[in-house]
N, C-alpha and C positions, 0 to 999 in steps of 0.2 A: 595509481591513485591516491593516498595520502600518505605524505610523507612524514609530517610531523602531526603525528595526535591529537595533541592535548593544544596545540596552540590556538589563536581567536584571528578570527576573516572572515572572508567572503567565500561562496561553494557553490557549485552549479550540481544541481541530479540532471543528467543528461540520456535519456533514450534513446541508444543504440540503432533502433527500430526505426522513427521517427524524426529521430535529431530535435526534438522537442524539449524546453530547458527547463529548470524551477532553480532560481536564483535565491538565496538567502545567506544570514551574518548568523556565527556562533559565536559563542565564547570558548566553546571546548570542540575540535571538529569529531572528534569519539564520540561524546554521548550525544548532539545532537543527528549522525547518521543513527545511530543508535537507534535515538526516540522517533527516527523519519520510520524507521525498517519497522519497529514494532506499532505502528500508528497504522500503516501500510499493509503488513499481513494481519493485522485485527480487523480491517478494512473501517477503520474508523480515524482514518486520516481527514484533518478540514480542508484540505485542499481535495474536492470533488472529480478536480479534472487529471491531477499525478495521479487518484486512487483508481481513477477508471482503467488509467494504462498500464497502472500495475497492476492491476486486477486482470488484464486483456495480454500482458508481453510477459510477464511474470515477473518475479527478482532478478534474474541473469539479465534482464534487457537492459539493465540499471546501473549507471557510473559515477559514482561520485568524485567530482573534480572540485581542488581547493584554485579558485581562482588568484586571492590575493591573500596574505596574509596582512592583520590589523592590529599591532603592537597595542595601541592607546585603544581601549574597547570604548571609550565616551563616540568613539569615530566612525563602529560598526554601520549604525544607521544611513549616518552620512553618506558612507562609501557605498552602502548595498541601495542606496537610490539614484546614484552616478548609473552602476551598473543598466539598474531598471529602467531609465531614462536610454540608455544609450539602445538597451533589446527592444522594450515596449512593440514598438512601431512595425517590427519584425513577424512580428503573429507564431512565435516560435516560442513564447513562453507558458507556463502551468500556470504562472503567476497568476491567482485571483483578479489582486488588487495593483493598479499602478504606486501606489505607495509601498513605500517600505516597513515590514510586518515585525521589524521588531521593535519591543520596550521597552528596551533598555534606557532608559534617561532620556527618552521621548516624550513631547506633550502635542500631540497632531492638532491640529487645526481643524479649525468646523465642517471644513472642506473635505478633509483627507477622513475625518471619523463617519462623514454621512457615506463615503465611498466604502470602507469599510463595514461599513452597517449593512450598505446594499450587497456587499455580495457574499457577506452571510447568512442573507435571509432564504427562507426554504432548505437550510439546509441543518436534517433535523437531528437532535445529539449527536456533535462531534465529540462531546467528550465522552460518548458511553464509552464503557467499558476500562475507564481510567480508573484504578485503584489507590487511594493514599496507601504510605508506607505504615508501618508499625509507630517510629517515630511522629511521622505528622499527625497518625490518629493522638496518640495521645499528648502532642501542643495545642492542638483542637481541645479536648476533655480538659486539661489544666485550663485553658483560656476562657472557657465557658461557668466551670467550677466557681460557686459563690455568686453566681451572676442572679439576683432577683428581679422579676416585674413591679414596675412600680403600679399603682392602681390608677392611674391616667391610661399609662399604656393595658392594661388589661380592660379599663372599657372601650379602648376604641379596638381592640382586638375582640371583645363581645359586639360590637358595631359592626364591626366588618362580619363578621362570621354569621348575624342576621340574615335571614331569607334566603342563605347558600344552599336550601336543603332542595331539591328540584321536587313539586308539589306534584302529584300525581291526579289524571282528572278522572271523575267518575267511572268514565270508560278504562281507565287502564285499572282502575281501582277491581272492577266485576271481572276482569280478565286473569286479575292476578289471584281472584276470589277462587273463580273457575278452578286456575289450572293448583289449587294450593288442596282443592277439595278432593278429602279422601286420601291425600299422600301420607304416609306411613313410615313413620322414621326407623331406620335398620338397627341391627342389634349394635352394630359398633358405636353407630349413631347416638343411642339410646346409653350405651354403656358410657360414652364420655361424657353426656350431659351428668347422667349417675355421679359421676369422678369429680364432677366440676363442682356439684350441689353438695357433697360430700364434706362436713367438717364446716360448712359454710352459713351456720348458723345464723351467726350475728350479723348477717347481710343487712338485714329489716333495720337494726340498733341506729336511733339516729333519722331514720328516713321517716319523713311526713308526709302526707297524702294530701293534699285538699279535699275538702270537705266534693268537690264535682269528682274528684277520683276516685272517692270512695264510696259516692251514690252510682258510680258506672261500676263500679267492682261488683258490688251487690247484687244490682241489677244481672250485669252479666254472668255470675253465680248463682242464681235463682232457680230454680229446676234444672240443673246442672245433675243433682243427682238422680239415682233411679229406686222411685218409692216401692219400697216392698209391700206385700199383704199382708195380713196378718196371720193367714197360714204360713208366707214365709219365713216371717219375723221366729214364729211360733218353732217351724221346723232348726232353722239357725242356729238359736238358742241350744236347741235339744242337739246338734251337733257338736257345741263349740263346747257343751259343759263335758269337764272330764279331761278336755284336749289340752295339756300342757304346752305352755308355747316355751322354744327355744328362746337361751339370754340371747342369742343374735338378734332374731324376733322380736323382743321383751324390747330391746336398745334400739332397733328400727321405731317401735313405734313411739317411743319415750320422746325421740329426735323429732316426730313428726308432730308429738301434741306440741313439742316447744316451739317448731316453725309458726305452726299456726296460734301460736299465743303470740309470740313476735307481730303477727299482722295484725291479731285482733285489736294488739294494745294502741295500735296506729289509729 
């Protein structure tokens, strides 16, 4: 296996069943092999051919072998490319791209970039499952602190977002209306809605409805109340006489009236 784990150079991942192999370069053999295994075991490796073979034959069927030690790390990509050029025609490589994939100090040609882009197309979520370390999260957070968006940037973002919503057809609206007709919220949902609304009486402060919105709200509310007959009103009045409200009931009534006052104030 690996004799000197901390050295850099060119390595081979060989499938002992098919004798196909994957050529790569590493600054540290141990770390690179551990990363390969972690991604393969999560079924999240960017090389679909190597991933499929790993899934089929299992970890025990693969061996990590050092091909060449390279002390000058700036020569890693060049050396890896020599091995890829020598083995590509054999058809025994798991490598997807004939261009060395190390990014260490490498500036790809347009042709190489095109090949790499083509090889990655159709591979969904090759970074899926990757989790940043706490240190990385902290650095990312520190980098974003204090960043303010200019008015011009906000304007551009607003223009981009306009029209993003998916308009529903009249037929779709009708179907949604039919589906939701008679739908009753569960007690749990009612409780959550109640908890959200409690203590949020200042929600309407600073909120100004347009005249058109006020008109629609007024029309929507008309006729919502259930009209009582004079006889019913008389009975309700008699029933309430001498009926003391608890402090909790008084508090709820007070909050309801205050909230209605804020709405009416708009």
